[in-house]
PQR file of N, CA, C, O and H, with PARSE charges and radii, in Angstrom:
ATOM      1  N   UNK A   1       1.032  -1.355  -0.008 -0.4000 1.5000
ATOM      2  CA  UNK A   1      -0.153  -0.011   0.097 -0.0000 2.0000
ATOM      3  C   UNK A   1       0.931   1.330  -0.033  0.5500 1.7000
ATOM      4  O   UNK A   1       0.723   2.411  -0.584 -0.5500 1.4000
ATOM      5  N   UNK A   2       2.040   0.892   0.612 -0.4000 1.5000
ATOM      6  CA  UNK A   2       2.966   2.343   0.873 -0.0000 2.0000
ATOM      7  C   UNK A   2       3.473   2.581  -0.349  0.5500 1.7000
ATOM      8  O   UNK A   2       3.484   3.757  -0.713 -0.5500 1.4000
ATOM      9  H   UNK A   2       2.209   0.014   1.059  0.4000 1.0000
ATOM     10  N   UNK A   3       3.987   1.577  -1.230 -0.4000 1.5000
ATOM     11  CA  UNK A   3       4.555   1.653  -2.696 -0.0000 2.0000
ATOM     12  C   UNK A   3       3.627   2.539  -3.430  0.5500 1.7000
ATOM     13  O   UNK A   3       3.965   3.560  -4.029 -0.5500 1.4000
ATOM     14  H   UNK A   3       3.978   0.622  -0.934  0.4000 1.0000
ATOM     15  N   UNK A   4       2.161   1.958  -3.313 -0.4000 1.5000
ATOM     16  CA  UNK A   4       1.100   2.638  -4.371 -0.0000 2.0000
ATOM     17  C   UNK A   4       1.054   4.018  -3.811  0.5500 1.7000
ATOM     18  O   UNK A   4       0.977   4.906  -4.660 -0.5500 1.4000
ATOM     19  H   UNK A   4       1.887   1.129  -2.827  0.4000 1.0000
ATOM     20  N   UNK A   5       1.080   4.327  -2.769 -0.4000 1.5000
ATOM     21  CA  UNK A   5       1.054   5.844  -2.590 -0.0000 2.0000
ATOM     22  C   UNK A   5       2.080   6.677  -2.884  0.5500 1.7000
ATOM     23  O   UNK A   5       1.904   7.860  -3.175 -0.5500 1.4000
ATOM     24  H   UNK A   5       1.143   3.605  -2.079  0.4000 1.0000
ATOM     25  N   UNK A   6       3.324   6.057  -2.821 -0.4000 1.5000
ATOM     26  CA  UNK A   6       4.457   6.842  -3.272 -0.0000 2.0000
ATOM     27  C   UNK A   6       4.535   6.763  -4.848  0.5500 1.7000
ATOM     28  O   UNK A   6       5.076   7.696  -5.441 -0.5500 1.4000
ATOM     29  H   UNK A   6       3.467   5.096  -2.584  0.4000 1.0000
ATOM     30  N   UNK A   7       4.032   5.716  -5.539 -0.4000 1.5000
ATOM     31  CA  UNK A   7       3.918   5.850  -6.964 -0.0000 2.0000
ATOM     32  C   UNK A   7       2.971   6.828  -7.352  0.5500 1.7000
ATOM     33  O   UNK A   7       3.224   7.563  -8.306 -0.5500 1.4000
ATOM     34  H   UNK A   7       3.592   4.958  -5.057  0.4000 1.0000
ATOM     35  N   UNK A   8       1.884   6.924  -6.708 -0.4000 1.5000
ATOM     36  CA  UNK A   8       0.765   8.123  -7.074 -0.0000 2.0000
ATOM     37  C   UNK A   8       1.324   9.333  -6.895  0.5500 1.7000
ATOM     38  O   UNK A   8       1.067  10.254  -7.669 -0.5500 1.4000
ATOM     39  H   UNK A   8       1.678   6.327  -5.933  0.4000 1.0000
ATOM     40  N   UNK A   9       2.069   9.462  -5.961 -0.4000 1.5000
ATOM     41  CA  UNK A   9       2.551  10.955  -5.588 -0.0000 2.0000
ATOM     42  C   UNK A   9       3.625  11.092  -6.620  0.5500 1.7000
ATOM     43  O   UNK A   9       3.593  12.221  -7.108 -0.5500 1.4000
ATOM     44  H   UNK A   9       2.278   8.713  -5.332  0.4000 1.0000
ATOM     45  N   UNK A  10       4.437  10.439  -7.053 -0.4000 1.5000
ATOM     46  CA  UNK A  10       5.668  10.594  -8.003 -0.0000 2.0000
ATOM     47  C   UNK A  10       4.719  10.938  -9.532  0.5500 1.7000
ATOM     48  O   UNK A  10       4.951  11.797 -10.383 -0.5500 1.4000
ATOM     49  H   UNK A  10       4.464   9.521  -6.657  0.4000 1.0000
ATOM     50  N   UNK A  11       3.944  10.230  -9.494 -0.4000 1.5000
ATOM     51  CA  UNK A  11       3.054  10.614 -10.956 -0.0000 2.0000
ATOM     52  C   UNK A  11       2.359  11.984 -10.845  0.5500 1.7000
ATOM     53  O   UNK A  11       2.366  12.805 -11.762 -0.5500 1.4000
ATOM     54  H   UNK A  11       3.755   9.533  -8.803  0.4000 1.0000
ATOM     55  N   UNK A  12       1.732  12.180  -9.605 -0.4000 1.5000
ATOM     56  CA  UNK A  12       1.385  13.779  -9.765 -0.0000 2.0000
ATOM     57  C   UNK A  12       2.312  14.763  -9.814  0.5500 1.7000
ATOM     58  O   UNK A  12       2.097  15.776 -10.480 -0.5500 1.4000
ATOM     59  H   UNK A  12       1.727  11.513  -8.859  0.4000 1.0000
ATOM     60  N   UNK A  13       3.333  14.606  -9.190 -0.4000 1.5000
ATOM     61  CA  UNK A  13       4.693  15.688  -9.162 -0.0000 2.0000
ATOM     62  C   UNK A  13       5.014  15.824 -10.613  0.5500 1.7000
ATOM     63  O   UNK A  13       5.162  16.936 -11.121 -0.5500 1.4000
ATOM     64  H   UNK A  13       3.508  13.783  -8.650  0.4000 1.0000
ATOM     65  N   UNK A  14       5.147  14.498 -11.423 -0.4000 1.5000
ATOM     66  CA  UNK A  14       5.472  14.498 -12.924 -0.0000 2.0000
ATOM     67  C   UNK A  14       4.935  15.126 -13.654  0.5500 1.7000
ATOM     68  O   UNK A  14       5.456  15.838 -14.512 -0.5500 1.4000
ATOM     69  H   UNK A  14       5.027  13.595 -11.010  0.4000 1.0000
ATOM     70  N   UNK A  15       3.462  14.932 -13.383 -0.4000 1.5000
ATOM     71  CA  UNK A  15       2.775  15.588 -14.348 -0.0000 2.0000
ATOM     72  C   UNK A  15       2.589  17.101 -14.085  0.5500 1.7000
ATOM     73  O   UNK A  15       2.560  17.825 -15.080 -0.5500 1.4000
ATOM     74  H   UNK A  15       3.039  14.354 -12.686  0.4000 1.0000
ATOM     75  N   UNK A  16       2.482  17.565 -13.083 -0.4000 1.5000
ATOM     76  CA  UNK A  16       2.724  19.163 -12.581 -0.0000 2.0000
ATOM     77  C   UNK A  16       4.251  19.608 -13.134  0.5500 1.7000
ATOM     78  O   UNK A  16       4.412  20.786 -13.452 -0.5500 1.4000
ATOM     79  H   UNK A  16       2.505  16.977 -12.274  0.4000 1.0000
ATOM     80  N   UNK A  17       4.846  19.104 -13.195 -0.4000 1.5000
ATOM     81  CA  UNK A  17       6.393  19.648 -13.616 -0.0000 2.0000
ATOM     82  C   UNK A  17       6.214  19.424 -15.413  0.5500 1.7000
ATOM     83  O   UNK A  17       6.886  20.170 -16.125 -0.5500 1.4000
ATOM     84  H   UNK A  17       4.716  18.146 -12.937  0.4000 1.0000
ATOM     85  N   UNK A  18       5.637  18.771 -15.830 -0.4000 1.5000
ATOM     86  CA  UNK A  18       5.346  18.531 -17.297 -0.0000 2.0000
ATOM     87  C   UNK A  18       4.492  19.700 -17.707  0.5500 1.7000
ATOM     88  O   UNK A  18       4.764  20.224 -18.788 -0.5500 1.4000
ATOM     89  H   UNK A  18       5.092  18.165 -15.251  0.4000 1.0000
ATOM     90  N   UNK A  19       3.541  20.160 -17.026 -0.4000 1.5000
ATOM     91  CA  UNK A  19       2.614  21.268 -17.284 -0.0000 2.0000
ATOM     92  C   UNK A  19       3.359  22.667 -17.035  0.5500 1.7000
ATOM     93  O   UNK A  19       3.123  23.567 -17.841 -0.5500 1.4000
ATOM     94  H   UNK A  19       3.321  19.734 -16.148  0.4000 1.0000
ATOM     95  N   UNK A  20       4.113  22.876 -16.129 -0.4000 1.5000
ATOM     96  CA  UNK A  20       5.016  24.041 -16.425 -0.0000 2.0000
ATOM     97  C   UNK A  20       5.874  24.294 -17.555  0.5500 1.7000
ATOM     98  O   UNK A  20       6.081  25.371 -18.115 -0.5500 1.4000
ATOM     99  H   UNK A  20       4.305  22.145 -15.474  0.4000 1.0000
ATOM    100  N   UNK A  21       6.365  23.107 -17.823 -0.4000 1.5000
ATOM    101  CA  UNK A  21       7.505  23.256 -19.010 -0.0000 2.0000
ATOM    102  C   UNK A  21       6.375  23.746 -20.139  0.5500 1.7000
ATOM    103  O   UNK A  21       6.585  24.855 -20.631 -0.5500 1.4000
ATOM    104  H   UNK A  21       6.198  22.233 -17.368  0.4000 1.0000
ATOM    105  N   UNK A  22       5.448  23.171 -20.493 -0.4000 1.5000
ATOM    106  CA  UNK A  22       4.653  23.489 -21.598 -0.0000 2.0000
ATOM    107  C   UNK A  22       4.152  25.025 -21.480  0.5500 1.7000
ATOM    108  O   UNK A  22       4.144  25.727 -22.491 -0.5500 1.4000
ATOM    109  H   UNK A  22       5.278  22.271 -20.093  0.4000 1.0000
ATOM    110  N   UNK A  23       3.766  25.496 -20.324 -0.4000 1.5000
ATOM    111  CA  UNK A  23       3.251  26.865 -20.428 -0.0000 2.0000
ATOM    112  C   UNK A  23       4.476  27.700 -20.734  0.5500 1.7000
ATOM    113  O   UNK A  23       4.330  28.554 -21.609 -0.5500 1.4000
ATOM    114  H   UNK A  23       3.772  24.926 -19.502  0.4000 1.0000
ATOM    115  N   UNK A  24       5.725  27.586 -20.122 -0.4000 1.5000
ATOM    116  CA  UNK A  24       6.731  28.478 -20.453 -0.0000 2.0000
ATOM    117  C   UNK A  24       7.057  28.386 -22.194  0.5500 1.7000
ATOM    118  O   UNK A  24       7.642  29.269 -22.822 -0.5500 1.4000
ATOM    119  H   UNK A  24       5.844  26.893 -19.412  0.4000 1.0000
ATOM    120  N   UNK A  25       6.589  27.249 -22.710 -0.4000 1.5000
ATOM    121  CA  UNK A  25       6.934  27.308 -24.096 -0.0000 2.0000
ATOM    122  C   UNK A  25       5.772  28.035 -25.037  0.5500 1.7000
ATOM    123  O   UNK A  25       5.925  28.575 -26.133 -0.5500 1.4000
ATOM    124  H   UNK A  25       6.115  26.532 -22.200  0.4000 1.0000
ATOM    125  N   UNK A  26       4.652  27.883 -24.313 -0.4000 1.5000
ATOM    126  CA  UNK A  26       3.817  28.817 -24.830 -0.0000 2.0000
ATOM    127  C   UNK A  26       3.971  30.228 -24.721  0.5500 1.7000
ATOM    128  O   UNK A  26       3.780  31.030 -25.635 -0.5500 1.4000
ATOM    129  H   UNK A  26       4.528  27.444 -23.423  0.4000 1.0000
ATOM    130  N   UNK A  27       4.377  30.529 -23.392 -0.4000 1.5000
ATOM    131  CA  UNK A  27       4.933  31.981 -23.060 -0.0000 2.0000
ATOM    132  C   UNK A  27       5.963  32.344 -24.021  0.5500 1.7000
ATOM    133  O   UNK A  27       5.680  33.300 -24.743 -0.5500 1.4000
ATOM    134  H   UNK A  27       4.532  29.878 -22.649  0.4000 1.0000
ATOM    135  N   UNK A  28       6.993  31.843 -24.173 -0.4000 1.5000
ATOM    136  CA  UNK A  28       7.904  31.826 -25.289 -0.0000 2.0000
ATOM    137  C   UNK A  28       7.446  32.192 -26.621  0.5500 1.7000
ATOM    138  O   UNK A  28       7.879  33.209 -27.162 -0.5500 1.4000
ATOM    139  H   UNK A  28       7.223  31.066 -23.586  0.4000 1.0000
ATOM    140  N   UNK A  29       6.549  31.383 -27.220 -0.4000 1.5000
ATOM    141  CA  UNK A  29       5.928  31.716 -28.583 -0.0000 2.0000
ATOM    142  C   UNK A  29       5.129  32.877 -28.480  0.5500 1.7000
ATOM    143  O   UNK A  29       5.288  33.598 -29.466 -0.5500 1.4000
ATOM    144  H   UNK A  29       6.197  30.557 -26.781  0.4000 1.0000
ATOM    145  N   UNK A  30       4.422  33.274 -27.749 -0.4000 1.5000
ATOM    146  CA  UNK A  30       3.727  34.245 -27.400 -0.0000 2.0000
ATOM    147  C   UNK A  30       4.654  35.554 -27.571  0.5500 1.7000
ATOM    148  O   UNK A  30       4.225  36.496 -28.238 -0.5500 1.4000
ATOM    149  H   UNK A  30       4.293  32.689 -26.949  0.4000 1.0000
ATOM    150  N   UNK A  31       5.741  35.603 -27.055 -0.4000 1.5000
ATOM    151  CA  UNK A  31       6.798  36.709 -26.744 -0.0000 2.0000
ATOM    152  C   UNK A  31       7.354  36.779 -28.155  0.5500 1.7000
ATOM    153  O   UNK A  31       7.334  37.891 -28.683 -0.5500 1.4000
ATOM    154  H   UNK A  31       6.090  34.838 -26.513  0.4000 1.0000
ATOM    155  N   UNK A  32       7.866  35.717 -28.871 -0.4000 1.5000
ATOM    156  CA  UNK A  32       8.320  35.507 -30.100 -0.0000 2.0000
ATOM    157  C   UNK A  32       7.355  36.102 -31.204  0.5500 1.7000
ATOM    158  O   UNK A  32       7.795  36.689 -32.193 -0.5500 1.4000
ATOM    159  H   UNK A  32       7.882  34.814 -28.442  0.4000 1.0000
ATOM    160  N   UNK A  33       6.099  35.921 -30.983 -0.4000 1.5000
ATOM    161  CA  UNK A  33       5.162  36.214 -32.196 -0.0000 2.0000
ATOM    162  C   UNK A  33       4.972  37.825 -32.025  0.5500 1.7000
ATOM    163  O   UNK A  33       4.860  38.568 -33.000 -0.5500 1.4000
ATOM    164  H   UNK A  33       5.740  35.444 -30.180  0.4000 1.0000
ATOM    165  N   UNK A  34       4.954  38.205 -30.890 -0.4000 1.5000
ATOM    166  CA  UNK A  34       4.865  39.829 -30.492 -0.0000 2.0000
ATOM    167  C   UNK A  34       6.300  40.762 -31.053  0.5500 1.7000
ATOM    168  O   UNK A  34       6.263  41.853 -31.621 -0.5500 1.4000
ATOM    169  H   UNK A  34       5.046  37.602 -30.098  0.4000 1.0000
ATOM    170  N   UNK A  35       7.177  40.187 -30.797 -0.4000 1.5000
ATOM    171  CA  UNK A  35       8.386  40.956 -31.385 -0.0000 2.0000
ATOM    172  C   UNK A  35       8.554  40.904 -32.755  0.5500 1.7000
ATOM    173  O   UNK A  35       8.872  41.863 -33.458 -0.5500 1.4000
ATOM    174  H   UNK A  35       7.208  39.300 -30.335  0.4000 1.0000
ATOM    175  N   UNK A  36       8.236  39.242 -33.306 -0.4000 1.5000
ATOM    176  CA  UNK A  36       8.778  39.288 -34.677 -0.0000 2.0000
ATOM    177  C   UNK A  36       7.520  39.982 -35.413  0.5500 1.7000
ATOM    178  O   UNK A  36       7.662  40.039 -36.634 -0.5500 1.4000
ATOM    179  H   UNK A  36       7.978  38.463 -32.735  0.4000 1.0000
ATOM    180  N   UNK A  37       6.402  40.483 -34.947 -0.4000 1.5000
ATOM    181  CA  UNK A  37       5.464  41.249 -35.716 -0.0000 2.0000
ATOM    182  C   UNK A  37       6.189  42.509 -35.834  0.5500 1.7000
ATOM    183  O   UNK A  37       6.485  42.994 -36.926 -0.5500 1.4000
ATOM    184  H   UNK A  37       6.286  40.437 -33.955  0.4000 1.0000
ATOM    185  N   UNK A  38       6.563  43.200 -34.368 -0.4000 1.5000
ATOM    186  CA  UNK A  38       7.147  44.488 -34.397 -0.0000 2.0000
ATOM    187  C   UNK A  38       8.373  44.576 -35.497  0.5500 1.7000
ATOM    188  O   UNK A  38       8.553  45.327 -36.456 -0.5500 1.4000
ATOM    189  H   UNK A  38       6.323  42.806 -33.481  0.4000 1.0000
ATOM    190  N   UNK A  39       9.042  43.619 -35.014 -0.4000 1.5000
ATOM    191  CA  UNK A  39      10.350  43.619 -35.982 -0.0000 2.0000
ATOM    192  C   UNK A  39      10.150  43.320 -37.508  0.5500 1.7000
ATOM    193  O   UNK A  39      11.110  43.482 -38.262 -0.5500 1.4000
ATOM    194  H   UNK A  39       8.896  43.009 -34.235  0.4000 1.0000
ATOM    195  N   UNK A  40       9.000  42.910 -37.971 -0.4000 1.5000
ATOM    196  CA  UNK A  40       8.636  42.797 -39.403 -0.0000 2.0000
ATOM    197  C   UNK A  40       8.469  43.928 -40.101  0.5500 1.7000
ATOM    198  O   UNK A  40       8.831  44.148 -41.256 -0.5500 1.4000
ATOM    199  H   UNK A  40       8.221  42.779 -37.359  0.4000 1.0000
ATOM    200  N   UNK A  41       7.676  44.929 -39.051 -0.4000 1.5000
ATOM    201  CA  UNK A  41       7.186  46.165 -39.601 -0.0000 2.0000
ATOM    202  C   UNK A  41       8.188  47.515 -39.261  0.5500 1.7000
ATOM    203  O   UNK A  41       7.805  48.676 -39.402 -0.5500 1.4000
ATOM    204  H   UNK A  41       7.382  44.750 -38.112  0.4000 1.0000
ATOM    205  N   UNK A  42       9.548  47.121 -38.786 -0.4000 1.5000
ATOM    206  CA  UNK A  42      10.483  47.790 -38.356 -0.0000 2.0000
ATOM    207  C   UNK A  42      10.070  48.876 -37.285  0.5500 1.7000
ATOM    208  O   UNK A  42      10.300  50.083 -37.225 -0.5500 1.4000
ATOM    209  H   UNK A  42       9.860  46.177 -38.671  0.4000 1.0000
ATOM    210  N   UNK A  43       9.409  48.052 -36.501 -0.4000 1.5000
ATOM    211  CA  UNK A  43       8.925  48.875 -35.354 -0.0000 2.0000
ATOM    212  C   UNK A  43       9.811  48.656 -34.092  0.5500 1.7000
ATOM    213  O   UNK A  43       9.857  49.446 -33.149 -0.5500 1.4000
ATOM    214  H   UNK A  43       9.222  47.070 -36.550  0.4000 1.0000
ATOM    215  N   UNK A  44      10.476  47.549 -34.181 -0.4000 1.5000
ATOM    216  CA  UNK A  44      11.598  47.197 -33.116 -0.0000 2.0000
ATOM    217  C   UNK A  44      12.783  46.522 -33.614  0.5500 1.7000
ATOM    218  O   UNK A  44      12.600  45.621 -34.432 -0.5500 1.4000
ATOM    219  H   UNK A  44      10.439  46.907 -34.947  0.4000 1.0000
ATOM    220  N   UNK A  45      13.889  46.788 -33.281 -0.4000 1.5000
ATOM    221  CA  UNK A  45      15.193  46.243 -33.714 -0.0000 2.0000
ATOM    222  C   UNK A  45      16.112  46.372 -32.355  0.5500 1.7000
ATOM    223  O   UNK A  45      16.356  47.430 -31.774 -0.5500 1.4000
ATOM    224  H   UNK A  45      14.037  47.520 -32.616  0.4000 1.0000
ATOM    225  N   UNK A  46      16.506  45.239 -32.028 -0.4000 1.5000
ATOM    226  CA  UNK A  46      17.053  45.152 -30.897 -0.0000 2.0000
ATOM    227  C   UNK A  46      17.066  43.705 -29.972  0.5500 1.7000
ATOM    228  O   UNK A  46      16.694  42.652 -30.490 -0.5500 1.4000
ATOM    229  H   UNK A  46      16.308  44.379 -32.500  0.4000 1.0000
ATOM    230  N   UNK A  47      17.440  43.752 -28.827 -0.4000 1.5000
ATOM    231  CA  UNK A  47      17.743  42.644 -28.210 -0.0000 2.0000
ATOM    232  C   UNK A  47      16.656  42.437 -27.119  0.5500 1.7000
ATOM    233  O   UNK A  47      16.138  43.454 -26.656 -0.5500 1.4000
ATOM    234  H   UNK A  47      17.742  44.608 -28.406  0.4000 1.0000
ATOM    235  N   UNK A  48      16.270  41.248 -26.674 -0.4000 1.5000
ATOM    236  CA  UNK A  48      15.178  41.265 -25.681 -0.0000 2.0000
ATOM    237  C   UNK A  48      15.595  40.059 -24.784  0.5500 1.7000
ATOM    238  O   UNK A  48      15.709  38.895 -25.167 -0.5500 1.4000
ATOM    239  H   UNK A  48      16.691  40.422 -27.049  0.4000 1.0000
ATOM    240  N   UNK A  49      15.818  40.573 -23.429 -0.4000 1.5000
ATOM    241  CA  UNK A  49      16.166  39.507 -22.122 -0.0000 2.0000
ATOM    242  C   UNK A  49      15.143  39.611 -21.425  0.5500 1.7000
ATOM    243  O   UNK A  49      14.660  40.740 -21.339 -0.5500 1.4000
ATOM    244  H   UNK A  49      15.725  41.519 -23.118  0.4000 1.0000
ATOM    245  N   UNK A  50      14.590  38.674 -20.824 -0.4000 1.5000
ATOM    246  CA  UNK A  50      13.628  38.760 -19.848 -0.0000 2.0000
ATOM    247  C   UNK A  50      14.099  37.494 -18.759  0.5500 1.7000
ATOM    248  O   UNK A  50      14.332  36.326 -19.068 -0.5500 1.4000
ATOM    249  H   UNK A  50      14.983  37.757 -20.894  0.4000 1.0000
ATOM    250  N   UNK A  51      14.159  38.111 -17.402 -0.4000 1.5000
ATOM    251  CA  UNK A  51      14.520  37.164 -16.344 -0.0000 2.0000
ATOM    252  C   UNK A  51      13.824  37.248 -15.231  0.5500 1.7000
ATOM    253  O   UNK A  51      13.274  38.273 -14.827 -0.5500 1.4000
ATOM    254  H   UNK A  51      13.970  39.061 -17.151  0.4000 1.0000
ATOM    255  N   UNK A  52      13.821  36.091 -14.651 -0.4000 1.5000
ATOM    256  CA  UNK A  52      12.897  35.941 -13.346 -0.0000 2.0000
ATOM    257  C   UNK A  52      13.624  35.067 -12.102  0.5500 1.7000
ATOM    258  O   UNK A  52      13.828  33.855 -12.165 -0.5500 1.4000
ATOM    259  H   UNK A  52      14.268  35.259 -14.979  0.4000 1.0000
ATOM    260  N   UNK A  53      13.986  35.960 -10.914 -0.4000 1.5000
ATOM    261  CA  UNK A  53      14.772  35.220  -9.799 -0.0000 2.0000
ATOM    262  C   UNK A  53      16.001  34.734 -10.431  0.5500 1.7000
ATOM    263  O   UNK A  53      16.251  33.532 -10.345 -0.5500 1.4000
ATOM    264  H   UNK A  53      13.820  36.945 -10.862  0.4000 1.0000
ATOM    265  N   UNK A  54      16.822  35.540 -11.072 -0.4000 1.5000
ATOM    266  CA  UNK A  54      18.178  35.264 -11.557 -0.0000 2.0000
ATOM    267  C   UNK A  54      18.161  34.124 -12.723  0.5500 1.7000
ATOM    268  O   UNK A  54      19.250  33.625 -13.009 -0.5500 1.4000
ATOM    269  H   UNK A  54      16.619  36.516 -11.141  0.4000 1.0000
ATOM    270  N   UNK A  55      17.227  33.768 -13.278 -0.4000 1.5000
ATOM    271  CA  UNK A  55      17.157  32.969 -14.267 -0.0000 2.0000
ATOM    272  C   UNK A  55      16.372  33.564 -15.744  0.5500 1.7000
ATOM    273  O   UNK A  55      15.270  34.101 -15.849 -0.5500 1.4000
ATOM    274  H   UNK A  55      16.343  34.173 -13.046  0.4000 1.0000
ATOM    275  N   UNK A  56      17.093  33.338 -16.496 -0.4000 1.5000
ATOM    276  CA  UNK A  56      16.829  33.919 -17.926 -0.0000 2.0000
ATOM    277  C   UNK A  56      15.635  32.911 -18.643  0.5500 1.7000
ATOM    278  O   UNK A  56      15.714  31.728 -18.974 -0.5500 1.4000
ATOM    279  H   UNK A  56      17.989  32.902 -16.411  0.4000 1.0000
ATOM    280  N   UNK A  57      14.572  33.817 -18.734 -0.4000 1.5000
ATOM    281  CA  UNK A  57      13.210  33.071 -19.197 -0.0000 2.0000
ATOM    282  C   UNK A  57      13.414  33.119 -20.858  0.5500 1.7000
ATOM    283  O   UNK A  57      13.309  32.184 -21.652 -0.5500 1.4000
ATOM    284  H   UNK A  57      14.507  34.778 -18.465  0.4000 1.0000
ATOM    285  N   UNK A  58      13.668  34.204 -21.058 -0.4000 1.5000
ATOM    286  CA  UNK A  58      13.502  34.621 -22.748 -0.0000 2.0000
ATOM    287  C   UNK A  58      14.794  35.375 -23.191  0.5500 1.7000
ATOM    288  O   UNK A  58      15.207  36.357 -22.574 -0.5500 1.4000
ATOM    289  H   UNK A  58      13.753  34.963 -20.413  0.4000 1.0000
ATOM    290  N   UNK A  59      15.427  34.846 -24.329 -0.4000 1.5000
ATOM    291  CA  UNK A  59      16.644  35.751 -24.682 -0.0000 2.0000
ATOM    292  C   UNK A  59      16.535  35.781 -26.443  0.5500 1.7000
ATOM    293  O   UNK A  59      16.342  34.742 -27.074 -0.5500 1.4000
ATOM    294  H   UNK A  59      15.091  34.048 -24.830  0.4000 1.0000
ATOM    295  N   UNK A  60      16.658  36.839 -26.968 -0.4000 1.5000
ATOM    296  CA  UNK A  60      16.458  36.837 -28.510 -0.0000 2.0000
ATOM    297  C   UNK A  60      16.927  38.076 -29.213  0.5500 1.7000
ATOM    298  O   UNK A  60      16.494  39.139 -28.769 -0.5500 1.4000
ATOM    299  H   UNK A  60      16.815  37.683 -26.455  0.4000 1.0000
ATOM    300  N   UNK A  61      17.620  38.107 -30.085 -0.4000 1.5000
ATOM    301  CA  UNK A  61      17.890  39.272 -31.114 -0.0000 2.0000
ATOM    302  C   UNK A  61      16.889  39.530 -32.144  0.5500 1.7000
ATOM    303  O   UNK A  61      16.618  38.525 -32.801 -0.5500 1.4000
ATOM    304  H   UNK A  61      17.972  37.244 -30.446  0.4000 1.0000
ATOM    305  N   UNK A  62      16.291  40.543 -32.456 -0.4000 1.5000
ATOM    306  CA  UNK A  62      15.467  40.839 -33.650 -0.0000 2.0000
ATOM    307  C   UNK A  62      16.066  42.063 -34.505  0.5500 1.7000
ATOM    308  O   UNK A  62      16.776  42.957 -34.045 -0.5500 1.4000
ATOM    309  H   UNK A  62      16.511  41.360 -31.922  0.4000 1.0000
ATOM    310  N   UNK A  63      15.683  41.942 -35.704 -0.4000 1.5000
ATOM    311  CA  UNK A  63      16.087  42.962 -36.829 -0.0000 2.0000
ATOM    312  C   UNK A  63      17.635  42.986 -37.275  0.5500 1.7000
ATOM    313  O   UNK A  63      18.365  42.110 -36.810 -0.5500 1.4000
ATOM    314  H   UNK A  63      15.107  41.215 -36.077  0.4000 1.0000
ATOM    315  N   UNK A  64      18.096  43.812 -38.029 -0.4000 1.5000
ATOM    316  CA  UNK A  64      19.276  43.761 -38.661 -0.0000 2.0000
ATOM    317  C   UNK A  64      19.982  44.854 -37.824  0.5500 1.7000
ATOM    318  O   UNK A  64      19.486  45.850 -37.296 -0.5500 1.4000
ATOM    319  H   UNK A  64      17.504  44.524 -38.406  0.4000 1.0000
ATOM    320  N   UNK A  65      21.419  44.369 -37.834 -0.4000 1.5000
ATOM    321  CA  UNK A  65      22.420  45.323 -37.346 -0.0000 2.0000
ATOM    322  C   UNK A  65      22.904  46.585 -38.272  0.5500 1.7000
ATOM    323  O   UNK A  65      23.114  47.758 -37.962 -0.5500 1.4000
ATOM    324  H   UNK A  65      21.822  43.561 -38.263  0.4000 1.0000
ATOM    325  N   UNK A  66      23.013  45.818 -39.677 -0.4000 1.5000
ATOM    326  CA  UNK A  66      23.431  46.522 -40.679 -0.0000 2.0000
ATOM    327  C   UNK A  66      22.425  46.031 -41.759  0.5500 1.7000
ATOM    328  O   UNK A  66      22.398  44.876 -42.186 -0.5500 1.4000
ATOM    329  H   UNK A  66      22.843  44.866 -39.929  0.4000 1.0000
ATOM    330  N   UNK A  67      21.525  47.131 -42.189 -0.4000 1.5000
ATOM    331  CA  UNK A  67      20.261  46.648 -42.844 -0.0000 2.0000
ATOM    332  C   UNK A  67      20.974  46.862 -44.410  0.5500 1.7000
ATOM    333  O   UNK A  67      20.517  46.172 -45.321 -0.5500 1.4000
ATOM    334  H   UNK A  67      21.547  48.068 -41.843  0.4000 1.0000
ATOM    335  N   UNK A  68      21.890  47.646 -44.651 -0.4000 1.5000
ATOM    336  CA  UNK A  68      22.322  47.741 -46.285 -0.0000 2.0000
ATOM    337  C   UNK A  68      23.353  46.447 -46.366  0.5500 1.7000
ATOM    338  O   UNK A  68      23.548  46.052 -47.516 -0.5500 1.4000
ATOM    339  H   UNK A  68      22.262  48.206 -43.910  0.4000 1.0000
ATOM    340  N   UNK A  69      23.918  45.857 -45.502 -0.4000 1.5000
ATOM    341  CA  UNK A  69      24.608  44.767 -45.370 -0.0000 2.0000
ATOM    342  C   UNK A  69      23.922  43.271 -45.105  0.5500 1.7000
ATOM    343  O   UNK A  69      24.463  42.165 -45.118 -0.5500 1.4000
ATOM    344  H   UNK A  69      23.760  46.178 -44.568  0.4000 1.0000
ATOM    345  N   UNK A  70      22.777  43.574 -44.904 -0.4000 1.5000
ATOM    346  CA  UNK A  70      21.937  42.439 -44.284 -0.0000 2.0000
ATOM    347  C   UNK A  70      22.251  41.666 -43.380  0.5500 1.7000
ATOM    348  O   UNK A  70      21.783  40.535 -43.252 -0.5500 1.4000
ATOM    349  H   UNK A  70      22.338  44.473 -44.893  0.4000 1.0000
ATOM    350  N   UNK A  71      23.102  42.200 -42.628 -0.4000 1.5000
ATOM    351  CA  UNK A  71      23.640  41.590 -41.330 -0.0000 2.0000
ATOM    352  C   UNK A  71      22.753  41.581 -40.233  0.5500 1.7000
ATOM    353  O   UNK A  71      22.160  42.597 -39.869 -0.5500 1.4000
ATOM    354  H   UNK A  71      23.482  43.119 -42.732  0.4000 1.0000
ATOM    355  N   UNK A  72      22.644  40.567 -39.732 -0.4000 1.5000
ATOM    356  CA  UNK A  72      21.469  40.008 -38.403 -0.0000 2.0000
ATOM    357  C   UNK A  72      22.017  40.666 -37.223  0.5500 1.7000
ATOM    358  O   UNK A  72      23.216  40.731 -36.954 -0.5500 1.4000
ATOM    359  H   UNK A  72      23.125  39.742 -40.028  0.4000 1.0000
ATOM    360  N   UNK A  73      21.055  41.150 -36.533 -0.4000 1.5000
ATOM    361  CA  UNK A  73      21.459  41.505 -35.102 -0.0000 2.0000
ATOM    362  C   UNK A  73      21.476  40.358 -34.067  0.5500 1.7000
ATOM    363  O   UNK A  73      20.526  39.592 -33.907 -0.5500 1.4000
ATOM    364  H   UNK A  73      20.080  41.098 -36.751  0.4000 1.0000
ATOM    365  N   UNK A  74      22.687  40.304 -33.348 -0.4000 1.5000
ATOM    366  CA  UNK A  74      23.103  39.520 -32.511 -0.0000 2.0000
ATOM    367  C   UNK A  74      23.128  39.850 -30.997  0.5500 1.7000
ATOM    368  O   UNK A  74      23.558  39.023 -30.193 -0.5500 1.4000
ATOM    369  H   UNK A  74      23.458  40.927 -33.478  0.4000 1.0000
TER
END
């Protein structure tokens, strides 16, 4: 009986952690979509870094560093 309870708790914790990672991916896709749309219409050119509790959540560069030379921003 004790083993069944331990297995049940492990499954619940495993499902919880999986759910959190998918929501982070969804958040990352939403942020990407926002800045990609701004970059497409030349409303934003630059770098984005979002962190929480000293952990980087999102980091990406958008636009061109040199438009004439088609050099991407890094």
